[in-house]
PDB file of N, CA, C and O in Angstrom:
ATOM      1  N   MET A   1      52.090  23.739  -5.331  1.00  0.00           N
ATOM      2  CA  MET A   1      51.997  23.142  -4.028  1.00  0.00           C
ATOM      3  C   MET A   1      53.366  22.967  -3.389  1.00  0.00           C
ATOM      4  O   MET A   1      53.549  23.284  -2.213  1.00  0.00           O
ATOM      5  N   ALA A   2      54.321  22.471  -4.149  1.00  0.00           N
ATOM      6  CA  ALA A   2      55.651  22.226  -3.593  1.00  0.00           C
ATOM      7  C   ALA A   2      56.266  23.514  -3.082  1.00  0.00           C
ATOM      8  O   ALA A   2      56.945  23.508  -2.055  1.00  0.00           O
ATOM      9  N   THR A   3      56.040  24.624  -3.784  1.00  0.00           N
ATOM     10  CA  THR A   3      56.589  25.899  -3.346  1.00  0.00           C
ATOM     11  C   THR A   3      55.989  26.307  -2.012  1.00  0.00           C
ATOM     12  O   THR A   3      56.702  26.793  -1.134  1.00  0.00           O
ATOM     13  N   ALA A   4      54.699  26.118  -1.853  1.00  0.00           N
ATOM     14  CA  ALA A   4      54.048  26.449  -0.589  1.00  0.00           C
ATOM     15  C   ALA A   4      54.587  25.577   0.540  1.00  0.00           C
ATOM     16  O   ALA A   4      54.789  26.056   1.655  1.00  0.00           O
ATOM     17  N   CYS A   5      54.820  24.302   0.254  1.00  0.00           N
ATOM     18  CA  CYS A   5      55.391  23.403   1.258  1.00  0.00           C
ATOM     19  C   CYS A   5      56.789  23.836   1.642  1.00  0.00           C
ATOM     20  O   CYS A   5      57.128  23.871   2.825  1.00  0.00           O
ATOM     21  N   MET A   6      57.606  24.167   0.653  1.00  0.00           N
ATOM     22  CA  MET A   6      58.973  24.576   0.932  1.00  0.00           C
ATOM     23  C   MET A   6      58.981  25.889   1.701  1.00  0.00           C
ATOM     24  O   MET A   6      59.787  26.065   2.614  1.00  0.00           O
ATOM     25  N   ASP A   7      58.089  26.819   1.340  1.00  0.00           N
ATOM     26  CA  ASP A   7      57.993  28.079   2.075  1.00  0.00           C
ATOM     27  C   ASP A   7      57.640  27.825   3.536  1.00  0.00           C
ATOM     28  O   ASP A   7      58.218  28.440   4.433  1.00  0.00           O
ATOM     29  N   ALA A   8      56.699  26.929   3.776  1.00  0.00           N
ATOM     30  CA  ALA A   8      56.312  26.593   5.146  1.00  0.00           C
ATOM     31  C   ALA A   8      57.470  25.956   5.893  1.00  0.00           C
ATOM     32  O   ALA A   8      57.704  26.260   7.062  1.00  0.00           O
ATOM     33  N   ALA A   9      58.185  25.081   5.226  1.00  0.00           N
ATOM     34  CA  ALA A   9      59.316  24.398   5.860  1.00  0.00           C
ATOM     35  C   ALA A   9      60.417  25.379   6.209  1.00  0.00           C
ATOM     36  O   ALA A   9      60.981  25.317   7.301  1.00  0.00           O
ATOM     37  N   THR A  10      60.730  26.284   5.292  1.00  0.00           N
ATOM     38  CA  THR A  10      61.808  27.233   5.559  1.00  0.00           C
ATOM     39  C   THR A  10      61.394  28.285   6.567  1.00  0.00           C
ATOM     40  O   THR A  10      62.248  28.891   7.215  1.00  0.00           O
ATOM     41  N   ALA A  11      60.109  28.511   6.711  1.00  0.00           N
ATOM     42  CA  ALA A  11      59.626  29.476   7.696  1.00  0.00           C
ATOM     43  C   ALA A  11      59.503  28.838   9.075  1.00  0.00           C
ATOM     44  O   ALA A  11      59.108  29.503  10.033  1.00  0.00           O
ATOM     45  N   GLY A  12      59.838  27.559   9.182  1.00  0.00           N
ATOM     46  CA  GLY A  12      59.773  26.887  10.466  1.00  0.00           C
ATOM     47  C   GLY A  12      58.397  26.345  10.800  1.00  0.00           C
ATOM     48  O   GLY A  12      58.157  25.937  11.937  1.00  0.00           O
ATOM     49  N   GLN A  13      57.495  26.332   9.844  1.00  0.00           N
ATOM     50  CA  GLN A  13      56.144  25.838  10.075  1.00  0.00           C
ATOM     51  C   GLN A  13      56.053  24.371   9.672  1.00  0.00           C
ATOM     52  O   GLN A  13      55.195  23.994   8.875  1.00  0.00           O
ATOM     53  N   VAL A  14      56.923  23.560  10.214  1.00  0.00           N
ATOM     54  CA  VAL A  14      57.009  22.172   9.789  1.00  0.00           C
ATOM     55  C   VAL A  14      55.814  21.342  10.214  1.00  0.00           C
ATOM     56  O   VAL A  14      55.623  20.242   9.697  1.00  0.00           O
ATOM     57  N   GLU A  15      55.007  21.833  11.138  1.00  0.00           N
ATOM     58  CA  GLU A  15      53.821  21.080  11.519  1.00  0.00           C
ATOM     59  C   GLU A  15      52.776  21.082  10.412  1.00  0.00           C
ATOM     60  O   GLU A  15      51.861  20.259  10.428  1.00  0.00           O
ATOM     61  N   ASP A  16      52.899  21.998   9.448  1.00  0.00           N
ATOM     62  CA  ASP A  16      51.944  22.098   8.352  1.00  0.00           C
ATOM     63  C   ASP A  16      52.241  21.144   7.203  1.00  0.00           C
ATOM     64  O   ASP A  16      51.363  20.874   6.384  1.00  0.00           O
ATOM     65  N   VAL A  17      53.472  20.627   7.129  1.00  0.00           N
ATOM     66  CA  VAL A  17      53.870  19.759   6.028  1.00  0.00           C
ATOM     67  C   VAL A  17      54.616  18.538   6.552  1.00  0.00           C
ATOM     68  O   VAL A  17      55.144  18.546   7.664  1.00  0.00           O
ATOM     69  N   GLN A  18      54.651  17.493   5.735  1.00  0.00           N
ATOM     70  CA  GLN A  18      55.434  16.300   6.032  1.00  0.00           C
ATOM     71  C   GLN A  18      56.656  16.346   5.138  1.00  0.00           C
ATOM     72  O   GLN A  18      56.537  16.529   3.926  1.00  0.00           O
ATOM     73  N   LEU A  19      57.815  16.184   5.719  1.00  0.00           N
ATOM     74  CA  LEU A  19      59.062  16.315   4.984  1.00  0.00           C
ATOM     75  C   LEU A  19      59.760  14.965   4.952  1.00  0.00           C
ATOM     76  O   LEU A  19      60.148  14.431   5.991  1.00  0.00           O
ATOM     77  N   ILE A  20      59.918  14.410   3.739  1.00  0.00           N
ATOM     78  CA  ILE A  20      60.603  13.123   3.633  1.00  0.00           C
ATOM     79  C   ILE A  20      61.775  13.231   2.663  1.00  0.00           C
ATOM     80  O   ILE A  20      61.714  13.923   1.647  1.00  0.00           O
ATOM     81  N   ASP A  21      62.832  12.530   3.012  1.00  0.00           N
ATOM     82  CA  ASP A  21      64.079  12.512   2.255  1.00  0.00           C
ATOM     83  C   ASP A  21      64.247  11.096   1.713  1.00  0.00           C
ATOM     84  O   ASP A  21      64.316  10.143   2.490  1.00  0.00           O
ATOM     85  N   VAL A  22      64.314  10.947   0.389  1.00  0.00           N
ATOM     86  CA  VAL A  22      64.411   9.610  -0.201  1.00  0.00           C
ATOM     87  C   VAL A  22      65.831   9.280  -0.662  1.00  0.00           C
ATOM     88  O   VAL A  22      66.036   8.350  -1.442  1.00  0.00           O
ATOM     89  N   ARG A  23      66.811  10.050  -0.175  1.00  0.00           N
ATOM     90  CA  ARG A  23      68.204   9.758  -0.498  1.00  0.00           C
ATOM     91  C   ARG A  23      68.699   8.593   0.366  1.00  0.00           C
ATOM     92  O   ARG A  23      67.983   8.095   1.235  1.00  0.00           O
ATOM     93  N   GLU A  24      69.921   8.180   0.111  1.00  0.00           N
ATOM     94  CA  GLU A  24      70.550   7.101   0.879  1.00  0.00           C
ATOM     95  C   GLU A  24      71.097   7.649   2.202  1.00  0.00           C
ATOM     96  O   GLU A  24      71.386   8.841   2.300  1.00  0.00           O
ATOM     97  N   PRO A  25      71.242   6.793   3.220  1.00  0.00           N
ATOM     98  CA  PRO A  25      71.763   7.256   4.510  1.00  0.00           C
ATOM     99  C   PRO A  25      73.100   7.988   4.400  1.00  0.00           C
ATOM    100  O   PRO A  25      73.324   8.979   5.096  1.00  0.00           O
ATOM    101  N   TRP A  26      73.989   7.503   3.528  1.00  0.00           N
ATOM    102  CA  TRP A  26      75.286   8.176   3.402  1.00  0.00           C
ATOM    103  C   TRP A  26      75.133   9.584   2.834  1.00  0.00           C
ATOM    104  O   TRP A  26      75.932  10.468   3.145  1.00  0.00           O
ATOM    105  N   GLU A  27      74.114   9.799   2.003  1.00  0.00           N
ATOM    106  CA  GLU A  27      73.872  11.133   1.466  1.00  0.00           C
ATOM    107  C   GLU A  27      73.348  12.065   2.560  1.00  0.00           C
ATOM    108  O   GLU A  27      73.719  13.237   2.626  1.00  0.00           O
ATOM    109  N   GLU A  28      72.490  11.530   3.403  1.00  0.00           N
ATOM    110  CA  GLU A  28      71.958  12.326   4.504  1.00  0.00           C
ATOM    111  C   GLU A  28      73.079  12.708   5.474  1.00  0.00           C
ATOM    112  O   GLU A  28      73.096  13.817   6.009  1.00  0.00           O
ATOM    113  N   GLU A  29      74.012  11.781   5.694  1.00  0.00           N
ATOM    114  CA  GLU A  29      75.142  12.077   6.577  1.00  0.00           C
ATOM    115  C   GLU A  29      76.006  13.206   6.012  1.00  0.00           C
ATOM    116  O   GLU A  29      76.553  14.014   6.761  1.00  0.00           O
ATOM    117  N   THR A  30      76.121  13.251   4.692  1.00  0.00           N
ATOM    118  CA  THR A  30      76.926  14.290   4.036  1.00  0.00           C
ATOM    119  C   THR A  30      76.246  15.654   4.118  1.00  0.00           C
ATOM    120  O   THR A  30      76.898  16.659   4.402  1.00  0.00           O
ATOM    121  N   ALA A  31      74.949  15.690   3.872  1.00  0.00           N
ATOM    122  CA  ALA A  31      74.184  16.937   3.906  1.00  0.00           C
ATOM    123  C   ALA A  31      72.732  16.616   4.222  1.00  0.00           C
ATOM    124  O   ALA A  31      72.107  15.800   3.545  1.00  0.00           O
ATOM    125  N   SER A  32      72.207  17.252   5.239  1.00  0.00           N
ATOM    126  CA  SER A  32      70.810  17.010   5.593  1.00  0.00           C
ATOM    127  C   SER A  32      70.126  18.314   5.968  1.00  0.00           C
ATOM    128  O   SER A  32      70.775  19.314   6.277  1.00  0.00           O
ATOM    129  N   LEU A  33      68.820  18.279   5.932  1.00  0.00           N
ATOM    130  CA  LEU A  33      68.015  19.421   6.343  1.00  0.00           C
ATOM    131  C   LEU A  33      67.211  19.012   7.572  1.00  0.00           C
ATOM    132  O   LEU A  33      66.773  17.866   7.675  1.00  0.00           O
ATOM    133  N   PRO A  34      67.014  19.940   8.500  1.00  0.00           N
ATOM    134  CA  PRO A  34      66.254  19.600   9.699  1.00  0.00           C
ATOM    135  C   PRO A  34      64.803  19.246   9.360  1.00  0.00           C
ATOM    136  O   PRO A  34      64.232  19.748   8.392  1.00  0.00           O
ATOM    137  N   PHE A  35      64.242  18.391  10.165  1.00  0.00           N
ATOM    138  CA  PHE A  35      62.829  17.992  10.109  1.00  0.00           C
ATOM    139  C   PHE A  35      62.486  16.989   9.011  1.00  0.00           C
ATOM    140  O   PHE A  35      61.346  16.530   8.956  1.00  0.00           O
ATOM    141  N   PHE A  36      63.427  16.631   8.133  1.00  0.00           N
ATOM    142  CA  PHE A  36      63.154  15.635   7.096  1.00  0.00           C
ATOM    143  C   PHE A  36      63.352  14.236   7.664  1.00  0.00           C
ATOM    144  O   PHE A  36      64.352  13.963   8.328  1.00  0.00           O
ATOM    145  N   ARG A  37      62.401  13.359   7.403  1.00  0.00           N
ATOM    146  CA  ARG A  37      62.500  11.955   7.807  1.00  0.00           C
ATOM    147  C   ARG A  37      63.071  11.160   6.639  1.00  0.00           C
ATOM    148  O   ARG A  37      62.675  11.361   5.491  1.00  0.00           O
ATOM    149  N   LEU A  38      63.996  10.266   6.933  1.00  0.00           N
ATOM    150  CA  LEU A  38      64.672   9.493   5.889  1.00  0.00           C
ATOM    151  C   LEU A  38      63.874   8.248   5.512  1.00  0.00           C
ATOM    152  O   LEU A  38      63.555   7.414   6.359  1.00  0.00           O
ATOM    153  N   PHE A  39      63.558   8.141   4.214  1.00  0.00           N
ATOM    154  CA  PHE A  39      62.919   6.975   3.612  1.00  0.00           C
ATOM    155  C   PHE A  39      63.699   6.659   2.338  1.00  0.00           C
ATOM    156  O   PHE A  39      63.247   7.017   1.250  1.00  0.00           O
ATOM    157  N   PRO A  40      64.857   5.997   2.437  1.00  0.00           N
ATOM    158  CA  PRO A  40      65.668   5.747   1.240  1.00  0.00           C
ATOM    159  C   PRO A  40      64.878   4.996   0.159  1.00  0.00           C
ATOM    160  O   PRO A  40      64.260   3.969   0.438  1.00  0.00           O
ATOM    161  N   LEU A  41      64.905   5.508  -1.054  1.00  0.00           N
ATOM    162  CA  LEU A  41      64.178   4.873  -2.148  1.00  0.00           C
ATOM    163  C   LEU A  41      64.637   3.432  -2.350  1.00  0.00           C
ATOM    164  O   LEU A  41      63.837   2.570  -2.715  1.00  0.00           O
ATOM    165  N   SER A  42      65.910   3.172  -2.116  1.00  0.00           N
ATOM    166  CA  SER A  42      66.422   1.803  -2.290  1.00  0.00           C
ATOM    167  C   SER A  42      65.798   0.818  -1.299  1.00  0.00           C
ATOM    168  O   SER A  42      65.901  -0.394  -1.488  1.00  0.00           O
ATOM    169  N   LYS A  43      65.162   1.319  -0.261  1.00  0.00           N
ATOM    170  CA  LYS A  43      64.517   0.471   0.757  1.00  0.00           C
ATOM    171  C   LYS A  43      62.993   0.550   0.658  1.00  0.00           C
ATOM    172  O   LYS A  43      62.289   0.243   1.620  1.00  0.00           O
ATOM    173  N   LEU A  44      62.491   0.959  -0.498  1.00  0.00           N
ATOM    174  CA  LEU A  44      61.046   1.091  -0.690  1.00  0.00           C
ATOM    175  C   LEU A  44      60.298  -0.175  -0.297  1.00  0.00           C
ATOM    176  O   LEU A  44      59.214  -0.101   0.281  1.00  0.00           O
ATOM    177  N   GLN A  45      60.873  -1.342  -0.607  1.00  0.00           N
ATOM    178  CA  GLN A  45      60.207  -2.593  -0.272  1.00  0.00           C
ATOM    179  C   GLN A  45      60.063  -2.770   1.235  1.00  0.00           C
ATOM    180  O   GLN A  45      59.205  -3.530   1.685  1.00  0.00           O
ATOM    181  N   VAL A  46      60.885  -2.086   2.020  1.00  0.00           N
ATOM    182  CA  VAL A  46      60.814  -2.174   3.485  1.00  0.00           C
ATOM    183  C   VAL A  46      59.794  -1.175   4.037  1.00  0.00           C
ATOM    184  O   VAL A  46      58.912  -1.563   4.803  1.00  0.00           O
ATOM    185  N   TRP A  47      59.899   0.101   3.662  1.00  0.00           N
ATOM    186  CA  TRP A  47      59.015   1.112   4.224  1.00  0.00           C
ATOM    187  C   TRP A  47      57.742   1.341   3.418  1.00  0.00           C
ATOM    188  O   TRP A  47      56.780   1.901   3.942  1.00  0.00           O
ATOM    189  N   GLY A  48      57.716   0.926   2.173  1.00  0.00           N
ATOM    190  CA  GLY A  48      56.551   1.158   1.318  1.00  0.00           C
ATOM    191  C   GLY A  48      55.242   0.618   1.864  1.00  0.00           C
ATOM    192  O   GLY A  48      54.246   1.342   1.885  1.00  0.00           O
ATOM    193  N   PRO A  49      55.213  -0.651   2.313  1.00  0.00           N
ATOM    194  CA  PRO A  49      53.949  -1.204   2.803  1.00  0.00           C
ATOM    195  C   PRO A  49      53.379  -0.494   4.033  1.00  0.00           C
ATOM    196  O   PRO A  49      52.170  -0.541   4.261  1.00  0.00           O
ATOM    197  N   SER A  50      54.214   0.151   4.817  1.00  0.00           N
ATOM    198  CA  SER A  50      53.730   0.803   6.039  1.00  0.00           C
ATOM    199  C   SER A  50      53.646   2.321   5.932  1.00  0.00           C
ATOM    200  O   SER A  50      53.373   2.995   6.925  1.00  0.00           O
ATOM    201  N   ILE A  51      53.876   2.865   4.742  1.00  0.00           N
ATOM    202  CA  ILE A  51      53.888   4.316   4.599  1.00  0.00           C
ATOM    203  C   ILE A  51      52.533   4.937   4.926  1.00  0.00           C
ATOM    204  O   ILE A  51      52.473   6.073   5.396  1.00  0.00           O
ATOM    205  N   ALA A  52      51.450   4.209   4.683  1.00  0.00           N
ATOM    206  CA  ALA A  52      50.111   4.737   4.976  1.00  0.00           C
ATOM    207  C   ALA A  52      49.943   5.030   6.464  1.00  0.00           C
ATOM    208  O   ALA A  52      49.223   5.957   6.835  1.00  0.00           O
ATOM    209  N   GLU A  53      50.598   4.252   7.314  1.00  0.00           N
ATOM    210  CA  GLU A  53      50.501   4.481   8.751  1.00  0.00           C
ATOM    211  C   GLU A  53      51.477   5.564   9.225  1.00  0.00           C
ATOM    212  O   GLU A  53      51.306   6.126  10.307  1.00  0.00           O
ATOM    213  N   GLN A  54      52.485   5.849   8.424  1.00  0.00           N
ATOM    214  CA  GLN A  54      53.521   6.790   8.840  1.00  0.00           C
ATOM    215  C   GLN A  54      53.287   8.223   8.380  1.00  0.00           C
ATOM    216  O   GLN A  54      53.850   9.154   8.954  1.00  0.00           O
ATOM    217  N   LEU A  55      52.469   8.409   7.360  1.00  0.00           N
ATOM    218  CA  LEU A  55      52.210   9.744   6.837  1.00  0.00           C
ATOM    219  C   LEU A  55      50.726  10.060   6.895  1.00  0.00           C
ATOM    220  O   LEU A  55      49.889   9.181   6.690  1.00  0.00           O
ATOM    221  N   ASP A  56      50.405  11.303   7.171  1.00  0.00           N
ATOM    222  CA  ASP A  56      49.033  11.779   7.293  1.00  0.00           C
ATOM    223  C   ASP A  56      48.525  12.208   5.915  1.00  0.00           C
ATOM    224  O   ASP A  56      49.087  13.124   5.315  1.00  0.00           O
ATOM    225  N   PRO A  57      47.474  11.564   5.404  1.00  0.00           N
ATOM    226  CA  PRO A  57      46.978  11.902   4.064  1.00  0.00           C
ATOM    227  C   PRO A  57      46.369  13.293   3.966  1.00  0.00           C
ATOM    228  O   PRO A  57      46.187  13.798   2.859  1.00  0.00           O
ATOM    229  N   SER A  58      46.053  13.920   5.078  1.00  0.00           N
ATOM    230  CA  SER A  58      45.447  15.257   5.044  1.00  0.00           C
ATOM    231  C   SER A  58      46.490  16.374   4.982  1.00  0.00           C
ATOM    232  O   SER A  58      46.137  17.539   4.798  1.00  0.00           O
ATOM    233  N   ARG A  59      47.769  16.027   5.134  1.00  0.00           N
ATOM    234  CA  ARG A  59      48.830  17.034   5.122  1.00  0.00           C
ATOM    235  C   ARG A  59      49.634  16.967   3.826  1.00  0.00           C
ATOM    236  O   ARG A  59      49.808  15.894   3.249  1.00  0.00           O
ATOM    237  N   GLU A  60      50.117  18.114   3.380  1.00  0.00           N
ATOM    238  CA  GLU A  60      50.985  18.169   2.213  1.00  0.00           C
ATOM    239  C   GLU A  60      52.302  17.475   2.535  1.00  0.00           C
ATOM    240  O   GLU A  60      52.751  17.484   3.681  1.00  0.00           O
ATOM    241  N   THR A  61      52.925  16.868   1.512  1.00  0.00           N
ATOM    242  CA  THR A  61      54.193  16.176   1.691  1.00  0.00           C
ATOM    243  C   THR A  61      55.221  16.732   0.722  1.00  0.00           C
ATOM    244  O   THR A  61      54.960  16.853  -0.475  1.00  0.00           O
ATOM    245  N   LEU A  62      56.386  17.069   1.246  1.00  0.00           N
ATOM    246  CA  LEU A  62      57.502  17.537   0.439  1.00  0.00           C
ATOM    247  C   LEU A  62      58.543  16.432   0.413  1.00  0.00           C
ATOM    248  O   LEU A  62      58.991  15.978   1.466  1.00  0.00           O
ATOM    249  N   VAL A  63      58.935  15.990  -0.789  1.00  0.00           N
ATOM    250  CA  VAL A  63      59.874  14.883  -0.954  1.00  0.00           C
ATOM    251  C   VAL A  63      61.196  15.435  -1.474  1.00  0.00           C
ATOM    252  O   VAL A  63      61.228  16.184  -2.450  1.00  0.00           O
ATOM    253  N   LEU A  64      62.283  15.057  -0.811  1.00  0.00           N
ATOM    254  CA  LEU A  64      63.613  15.568  -1.127  1.00  0.00           C
ATOM    255  C   LEU A  64      64.527  14.452  -1.622  1.00  0.00           C
ATOM    256  O   LEU A  64      64.508  13.341  -1.093  1.00  0.00           O
ATOM    257  N   CYS A  65      65.331  14.761  -2.644  1.00  0.00           N
ATOM    258  CA  CYS A  65      66.444  13.897  -3.046  1.00  0.00           C
ATOM    259  C   CYS A  65      67.536  14.819  -3.588  1.00  0.00           C
ATOM    260  O   CYS A  65      67.445  16.037  -3.435  1.00  0.00           O
ATOM    261  N   HIS A  66      68.546  14.265  -4.205  1.00  0.00           N
ATOM    262  CA  HIS A  66      69.681  15.082  -4.643  1.00  0.00           C
ATOM    263  C   HIS A  66      69.379  15.904  -5.899  1.00  0.00           C
ATOM    264  O   HIS A  66      69.632  17.108  -5.923  1.00  0.00           O
ATOM    265  N   HIS A  67      68.847  15.270  -6.932  1.00  0.00           N
ATOM    266  CA  HIS A  67      68.595  15.960  -8.201  1.00  0.00           C
ATOM    267  C   HIS A  67      67.121  16.045  -8.575  1.00  0.00           C
ATOM    268  O   HIS A  67      66.774  16.771  -9.507  1.00  0.00           O
ATOM    269  N   GLY A  68      66.255  15.335  -7.887  1.00  0.00           N
ATOM    270  CA  GLY A  68      64.834  15.384  -8.184  1.00  0.00           C
ATOM    271  C   GLY A  68      64.267  14.132  -8.820  1.00  0.00           C
ATOM    272  O   GLY A  68      63.048  13.977  -8.889  1.00  0.00           O
ATOM    273  N   VAL A  69      65.123  13.233  -9.286  1.00  0.00           N
ATOM    274  CA  VAL A  69      64.643  12.022  -9.964  1.00  0.00           C
ATOM    275  C   VAL A  69      63.957  11.091  -8.970  1.00  0.00           C
ATOM    276  O   VAL A  69      62.832  10.651  -9.207  1.00  0.00           O
ATOM    277  N   ARG A  70      64.619  10.793  -7.875  1.00  0.00           N
ATOM    278  CA  ARG A  70      64.033   9.870  -6.885  1.00  0.00           C
ATOM    279  C   ARG A  70      62.797  10.468  -6.225  1.00  0.00           C
ATOM    280  O   ARG A  70      61.814   9.763  -5.996  1.00  0.00           O
ATOM    281  N   SER A  71      62.840  11.747  -5.921  1.00  0.00           N
ATOM    282  CA  SER A  71      61.667  12.367  -5.296  1.00  0.00           C
ATOM    283  C   SER A  71      60.481  12.370  -6.255  1.00  0.00           C
ATOM    284  O   SER A  71      59.342  12.194  -5.822  1.00  0.00           O
ATOM    285  N   MET A  72      60.725  12.566  -7.539  1.00  0.00           N
ATOM    286  CA  MET A  72      59.651  12.513  -8.528  1.00  0.00           C
ATOM    287  C   MET A  72      59.065  11.106  -8.614  1.00  0.00           C
ATOM    288  O   MET A  72      57.854  10.946  -8.767  1.00  0.00           O
ATOM    289  N   GLN A  73      59.916  10.091  -8.516  1.00  0.00           N
ATOM    290  CA  GLN A  73      59.428   8.704  -8.535  1.00  0.00           C
ATOM    291  C   GLN A  73      58.497   8.448  -7.358  1.00  0.00           C
ATOM    292  O   GLN A  73      57.418   7.880  -7.530  1.00  0.00           O
ATOM    293  N   VAL A  74      58.905   8.862  -6.172  1.00  0.00           N
ATOM    294  CA  VAL A  74      58.077   8.655  -4.980  1.00  0.00           C
ATOM    295  C   VAL A  74      56.797   9.475  -5.078  1.00  0.00           C
ATOM    296  O   VAL A  74      55.721   8.968  -4.761  1.00  0.00           O
ATOM    297  N   ALA A  75      56.888  10.722  -5.508  1.00  0.00           N
ATOM    298  CA  ALA A  75      55.697  11.558  -5.649  1.00  0.00           C
ATOM    299  C   ALA A  75      54.725  10.969  -6.663  1.00  0.00           C
ATOM    300  O   ALA A  75      53.514  10.990  -6.444  1.00  0.00           O
ATOM    301  N   THR A  76      55.238  10.447  -7.759  1.00  0.00           N
ATOM    302  CA  THR A  76      54.387   9.842  -8.782  1.00  0.00           C
ATOM    303  C   THR A  76      53.667   8.617  -8.244  1.00  0.00           C
ATOM    304  O   THR A  76      52.472   8.444  -8.486  1.00  0.00           O
ATOM    305  N   VAL A  77      54.377   7.772  -7.522  1.00  0.00           N
ATOM    306  CA  VAL A  77      53.752   6.581  -6.926  1.00  0.00           C
ATOM    307  C   VAL A  77      52.680   7.002  -5.938  1.00  0.00           C
ATOM    308  O   VAL A  77      51.589   6.432  -5.931  1.00  0.00           O
ATOM    309  N   ARG A  78      52.971   7.987  -5.106  1.00  0.00           N
ATOM    310  CA  ARG A  78      51.993   8.451  -4.119  1.00  0.00           C
ATOM    311  C   ARG A  78      50.749   9.019  -4.789  1.00  0.00           C
ATOM    312  O   ARG A  78      49.639   8.753  -4.329  1.00  0.00           O
ATOM    313  N   LEU A  79      50.896   9.786  -5.852  1.00  0.00           N
ATOM    314  CA  LEU A  79      49.753  10.334  -6.553  1.00  0.00           C
ATOM    315  C   LEU A  79      48.951   9.242  -7.241  1.00  0.00           C
ATOM    316  O   LEU A  79      47.721   9.243  -7.193  1.00  0.00           O
ATOM    317  N   ARG A  80      49.651   8.307  -7.882  1.00  0.00           N
ATOM    318  CA  ARG A  80      48.985   7.213  -8.589  1.00  0.00           C
ATOM    319  C   ARG A  80      48.174   6.357  -7.622  1.00  0.00           C
ATOM    320  O   ARG A  80      47.130   5.815  -7.984  1.00  0.00           O
ATOM    321  N   CYS A  81      48.655   6.242  -6.409  1.00  0.00           N
ATOM    322  CA  CYS A  81      48.004   5.378  -5.419  1.00  0.00           C
ATOM    323  C   CYS A  81      47.087   6.152  -4.476  1.00  0.00           C
ATOM    324  O   CYS A  81      46.695   5.626  -3.435  1.00  0.00           O
ATOM    325  N   GLY A  82      46.747   7.367  -4.816  1.00  0.00           N
ATOM    326  CA  GLY A  82      45.891   8.136  -3.945  1.00  0.00           C
ATOM    327  C   GLY A  82      46.610   8.586  -2.682  1.00  0.00           C
ATOM    328  O   GLY A  82      46.031   8.604  -1.596  1.00  0.00           O
ATOM    329  N   ARG A  83      47.854   8.942  -2.834  1.00  0.00           N
ATOM    330  CA  ARG A  83      48.765   9.413  -1.797  1.00  0.00           C
ATOM    331  C   ARG A  83      49.247   8.327  -0.858  1.00  0.00           C
ATOM    332  O   ARG A  83      50.458   8.150  -0.728  1.00  0.00           O
ATOM    333  N   HIS A  84      48.369   7.591  -0.196  1.00  0.00           N
ATOM    334  CA  HIS A  84      48.842   6.718   0.879  1.00  0.00           C
ATOM    335  C   HIS A  84      48.346   5.272   0.796  1.00  0.00           C
ATOM    336  O   HIS A  84      48.598   4.501   1.722  1.00  0.00           O
ATOM    337  N   GLN A  85      47.671   4.884  -0.244  1.00  0.00           N
ATOM    338  CA  GLN A  85      47.168   3.527  -0.281  1.00  0.00           C
ATOM    339  C   GLN A  85      48.145   2.503  -0.831  1.00  0.00           C
ATOM    340  O   GLN A  85      47.784   1.330  -0.925  1.00  0.00           O
ATOM    341  N   CYS A  86      49.332   2.873  -1.191  1.00  0.00           N
ATOM    342  CA  CYS A  86      50.304   1.912  -1.727  1.00  0.00           C
ATOM    343  C   CYS A  86      51.402   1.633  -0.727  1.00  0.00           C
ATOM    344  O   CYS A  86      52.308   0.847  -1.007  1.00  0.00           O
TER     345      CYS A  86
END
């Protein structure tokens, strides 16, 4: 699934996927990709409760971080909670 999402994103078909970046703001300032929305993992307590209203459960979501650890944490929480109920 992630490969299909990344292929869509790189092909410019960003309307087909939701792109979120869970790095810190300073990391995004250093290097960012177009169309990714910033949701810093360190601020999960701020954006976590409202994520259900911010993301569409019917669309695939691609989560970005620097090495994959933070994105895996967010993806795991989303899967455990039925994508958007947490």
